[in-house]
N, CA and C of each residue as an Amber inpcrd file, in Angstrom:
protein
   270
  12.7740000  19.3800000  -4.3150000  12.5570000  18.8230000  -3.0000000
  13.6580000  19.3390000  -2.0870000  13.2680000  19.7980000  -0.9300000
  14.2270000  20.2630000   0.0650000  14.8390000  19.0580000   0.7650000
  16.1280000  19.1320000   1.0270000  16.8060000  18.0660000   1.7480000
  17.3850000  18.6310000   3.0370000  17.2470000  17.8520000   4.0920000
  17.7500000  18.2670000   5.3950000  18.4700000  17.0950000   6.0500000
  19.5670000  17.3910000   6.7080000  20.2070000  16.3830000   7.5440000
  19.3230000  16.1980000   8.7710000  19.1490000  14.9690000   9.1840000
  18.2140000  14.6810000  10.2700000  18.5680000  15.4400000  11.5400000
  19.8360000  15.5550000  11.8700000  20.2020000  16.2350000  13.1090000
  19.8990000  17.7310000  13.0470000  19.8610000  18.3410000  11.8400000
  19.5410000  19.7760000  11.7710000  18.0390000  20.0150000  11.7540000
  17.2470000  19.0070000  11.4100000  15.7970000  19.1810000  11.3270000
  15.1990000  19.4530000  12.6930000  15.8000000  18.9440000  13.7320000
  15.2970000  19.2040000  15.0800000  15.2610000  20.7060000  15.3400000
  16.2480000  21.4160000  14.8490000  16.3470000  22.8440000  15.1060000
  15.4160000  23.6650000  14.2180000  15.1570000  23.2050000  12.9990000
  14.3570000  24.0460000  12.1020000  13.1480000  23.2960000  11.5400000
  12.4670000  22.5550000  12.4110000  11.2810000  21.8230000  11.9890000
  10.2160000  22.7730000  11.4430000  10.0690000  23.9290000  12.0510000
   9.0740000  24.8930000  11.5800000   9.3600000  25.3000000  10.1360000
  10.6190000  25.4860000   9.8080000  11.0000000  25.8430000   8.4440000
  10.6640000  24.6980000   7.4860000  10.9420000  23.4670000   7.9110000
  10.6300000  22.3040000   7.0750000   9.1270000  22.2170000   6.8350000
   8.3320000  22.4520000   7.8680000   6.8680000  22.4030000   7.7390000
   6.3910000  23.4770000   6.7630000   7.0110000  24.6350000   6.7840000
   6.6350000  25.6880000   5.8320000   6.8680000  25.2360000   4.3920000
   7.9680000  24.5500000   4.1460000   8.2280000  24.0160000   2.8080000
   7.1200000  23.0470000   2.3970000   6.7250000  22.1870000   3.3320000
   5.6750000  21.2110000   3.0530000   4.3570000  21.9290000   2.7790000
   4.0480000  22.9490000   3.5640000   2.8200000  23.7220000   3.3430000
   2.8120000  24.3840000   1.9750000   3.9970000  24.7150000   1.4660000
   4.1080000  25.3210000   0.1390000   4.0830000  24.2680000  -0.9680000
   3.8790000  23.0060000  -0.5910000   3.7820000  21.9370000  -1.5860000
   5.0910000  21.2630000  -1.9250000   6.1230000  21.5440000  -1.1650000
   7.4370000  20.9570000  -1.4420000   7.7660000  19.9170000  -0.3780000
   7.9050000  18.6490000  -0.7700000   8.2780000  17.6340000   0.2150000
   9.6640000  17.9270000   0.7970000   9.8940000  17.4620000   1.9910000
  11.1950000  17.6240000   2.6400000  11.7700000  16.2340000   2.8660000
  12.9460000  15.9970000   2.3260000  13.6300000  14.7230000   2.4700000
  14.5720000  14.8080000   3.6640000  14.4150000  13.8860000   4.6010000
  15.2840000  13.8370000   5.7780000  16.3950000  12.8370000   5.5170000
  17.6140000  13.2650000   5.7640000  18.7740000  12.4190000   5.5230000
  19.5470000  12.2160000   6.8110000  20.2260000  11.0830000   6.8660000
  21.1420000  10.8320000   7.9780000  22.4130000  10.2620000   7.3810000
  23.5220000  10.8890000   7.6860000  24.8200000  10.4970000   7.1230000
  24.7710000  10.4640000   5.5980000  24.0500000  11.4090000   5.0070000
  23.9700000  11.5140000   3.5550000  23.0380000  10.5160000   2.8920000
  22.3450000   9.6950000   3.6680000  21.4080000   8.7060000   3.1200000
  19.9680000   9.1520000   3.3570000  19.1150000   9.0670000   2.3400000
  17.7010000   9.3890000   2.5500000  17.1070000   8.4540000   3.5950000
  16.3770000   9.0280000   4.5420000  15.8430000   8.2420000   5.6460000
  14.3200000   8.2960000   5.6850000  13.7670000   9.4780000   5.4500000
  12.3160000   9.6580000   5.5220000  11.9560000  10.9250000   4.7720000
  10.6660000  11.1420000   4.6050000  10.2060000  12.3550000   3.9490000
   9.0210000  12.9220000   4.7170000   8.9230000  14.2210000   4.7110000
   7.7570000  14.9050000   5.2590000   6.9760000  15.4080000   4.0470000
   5.7030000  14.9920000   3.9570000   4.8700000  15.4080000   2.8330000
   3.5850000  16.0130000   3.3630000   2.8850000  16.7170000   2.4990000
   1.6200000  17.3310000   2.9010000   0.5310000  16.2720000   3.0510000
  -0.5010000  16.6050000   3.7830000  -1.6540000  15.7190000   3.9350000
  -2.2720000  15.4400000   2.5680000  -2.3130000  16.4550000   1.7060000
  -2.8560000  16.2720000   0.3560000  -2.0700000  15.2050000  -0.3950000
  -0.7360000  15.2820000  -0.3390000   0.0900000  14.2780000  -1.0020000
  -0.0990000  12.8970000  -0.3690000  -0.2250000  12.8500000   0.9510000
  -0.4410000  11.5860000   1.6350000  -1.7410000  10.9460000   1.1700000
  -2.8220000  11.7310000   1.1340000  -4.1240000  11.2080000   0.6860000
  -4.0400000  10.7080000  -0.7590000  -3.3020000  11.4510000  -1.6070000
  -3.1310000  11.0380000  -2.9940000  -2.4140000   9.6920000  -3.0680000
  -1.3340000   9.5470000  -2.3170000  -0.5760000   8.2920000  -2.3170000
  -1.4140000   7.1320000  -1.7740000  -2.1980000   7.4030000  -0.7310000
  -3.0780000   6.3640000  -0.2000000  -4.0830000   5.9280000  -1.2590000
  -4.6310000   6.8870000  -2.0080000  -5.5740000   6.5680000  -3.0810000
  -4.9200000   5.7360000  -4.1680000  -3.6790000   6.0770000  -4.5230000
  -2.9440000   5.3070000  -5.5380000  -2.7270000   3.8690000  -5.0720000
  -2.3610000   3.7070000  -3.8170000  -2.1470000   2.3630000  -3.2850000
  -3.4400000   1.5600000  -3.2700000  -4.5320000   2.2020000  -2.8830000
  -5.8270000   1.5200000  -2.8530000  -6.2480000   1.0930000  -4.2650000
  -6.0610000   1.9780000  -5.2360000  -6.3870000   1.6350000  -6.6230000
  -5.5370000   0.4610000  -7.1070000  -4.2620000   0.4560000  -6.7510000
  -3.3680000  -0.6380000  -7.1540000  -3.8140000  -1.9480000  -6.5230000
  -4.1540000  -1.9140000  -5.2340000  -4.6190000  -3.1250000  -4.5560000
  -5.9160000  -3.6270000  -5.1840000  -6.8230000  -2.7030000  -5.5170000
  -8.0800000  -3.0890000  -6.1660000  -7.8090000  -3.7400000  -7.5210000
  -6.8630000  -3.1900000  -8.2840000  -6.5300000  -3.7510000  -9.5960000
  -5.9650000  -5.1650000  -9.4390000  -5.0910000  -5.3490000  -8.4690000
  -4.5180000  -6.6740000  -8.2160000  -5.6200000  -7.6510000  -7.8190000
  -6.5430000  -7.2230000  -6.9610000  -7.6570000  -8.0810000  -6.5510000
  -8.5230000  -8.4720000  -7.7480000  -8.8060000  -7.4900000  -8.6350000
  -9.6070000  -7.7920000  -9.8300000  -8.8970000  -8.8000000 -10.7170000
  -7.5910000  -8.6240000 -10.9160000  -6.8200000  -9.5510000 -11.7500000
  -6.8570000 -10.9630000 -11.1610000  -6.7300000 -11.0790000  -9.8520000
  -6.7820000 -12.3840000  -9.1970000  -8.1720000 -13.0010000  -9.3290000
  -9.2120000 -12.1920000  -9.2210000 -10.5800000 -12.7010000  -9.3690000
 -10.8040000 -13.2240000 -10.7830000 -10.3110000 -12.5170000 -11.7800000
 -10.4540000 -12.9570000 -13.1680000  -9.7290000 -14.2910000 -13.3660000
  -8.5180000 -14.4210000 -12.8200000  -7.7690000 -15.6720000 -12.9270000
  -8.5280000 -16.8190000 -12.2610000  -9.0880000 -16.5480000 -11.0770000
  -9.8170000 -17.5810000 -10.3500000 -11.0630000 -18.0060000 -11.1200000
 -11.7960000 -17.0510000 -11.6580000 -12.9890000 -17.3860000 -12.4310000
 -12.6250000 -18.1780000 -13.6840000 -11.5200000 -17.8510000 -14.3180000
 -11.0730000 -18.6020000 -15.4960000 -10.7170000 -20.0340000 -15.1050000
 -10.0620000 -20.1950000 -13.9620000  -9.7140000 -21.5340000 -13.4890000
 -10.9720000 -22.3450000 -13.1920000 -11.9560000 -21.7120000 -12.5810000
 -13.2200000 -22.3890000 -12.2890000 -13.9030000 -22.7970000 -13.5930000
 -13.8800000 -21.9220000 -14.5900000 -14.4990000 -22.2400000 -15.8790000
 -13.7940000 -23.4290000 -16.5410000 -12.4620000 -23.5160000 -16.4060000
 -11.6910000 -24.6030000 -17.0040000 -11.8520000 -25.9110000 -16.2380000
 -11.7350000 -25.8190000 -14.9090000 -11.6280000 -27.0350000 -14.1040000
 -12.8750000 -27.3610000 -13.2970000 -13.8150000 -26.4380000 -13.2330000
 -15.0170000 -26.6690000 -12.4420000 -14.7640000 -26.4980000 -10.9550000
 -15.7540000 -26.8860000 -10.1860000 -15.6550000 -26.7680000  -8.7290000
 -15.9980000 -28.1120000  -8.0950000 -15.7260000 -28.2440000  -6.8050000
 -16.0700000 -29.4370000  -6.0510000 -17.2120000 -29.0570000  -5.1130000
 -18.3220000 -29.8030000  -5.1600000 -19.4430000 -29.4850000  -4.2610000
 -19.0140000 -29.5470000  -2.7940000 -19.5940000 -28.6760000  -1.9930000
 -19.2450000 -28.5750000  -0.5790000 -19.4740000 -29.9020000   0.1460000
 -20.5820000 -30.5910000  -0.1590000 -20.8680000 -31.8720000   0.4980000
 -19.7750000 -32.8990000   0.2140000 -19.2240000 -32.8750000  -0.9970000
 -18.1440000 -33.8090000  -1.3340000 -16.8880000 -33.4880000  -0.5320000
 -16.5980000 -32.2270000  -0.3490000 -15.4340000 -31.8220000   0.4490000
 -15.6230000 -32.2690000   1.8880000 -16.8090000 -32.0570000   2.4450000
 -17.0790000 -32.4840000   3.8250000 -16.9010000 -33.9890000   3.9780000
 -17.4150000 -34.7490000   3.0100000 -17.2610000 -36.2150000   3.0800000
 -15.7910000 -36.6030000   3.0230000 -15.0580000 -35.9800000   2.1090000
 -13.6380000 -36.2870000   1.9540000 -12.8490000 -36.0030000   3.2210000
 -13.2460000 -34.9590000   3.9300000 -12.5530000 -34.5760000   5.1650000
 -13.1320000 -35.2750000   6.4010000 -14.1600000 -36.1050000   6.1840000
 -14.7680000 -36.8100000   7.3070000 -15.5690000 -35.9060000   8.2220000
 -16.1910000 -34.9190000   7.6410000 -16.9510000 -33.9530000   8.4440000
 -18.4460000 -34.2260000   8.3920000 -18.8400000 -35.4150000   7.9700000
 -20.2620000 -35.7990000   7.9960000 -21.0890000 -35.2080000   6.8930000
 -20.6740000 -35.3770000   5.6880000 -21.4560000 -34.8720000   4.5600000
 -22.4620000 -35.8610000   4.0480000 -22.8480000 -36.8470000   4.8420000
 -23.7490000 -37.8900000   4.3710000 -25.1730000 -37.4160000   4.4180000
């Protein structure tokens, strides 16, 4: 991975973009600390896909837990909830 000080990137952004086009991310640093990265669109799409898959997995796990809880404890009919809240379930 190429590393650049943030203040020098202003001068050679074209060079940094060439590195990215060649498949090499560019790490931007300020005062020796990593601040940001420039990555290719392909890498961005890949990371977005990974995040979406992770979110889907978390959602599935939560759905399984909820269904297990419903199987153990049952549900409350909607009319009973309305009556309890005074919303006219009579």
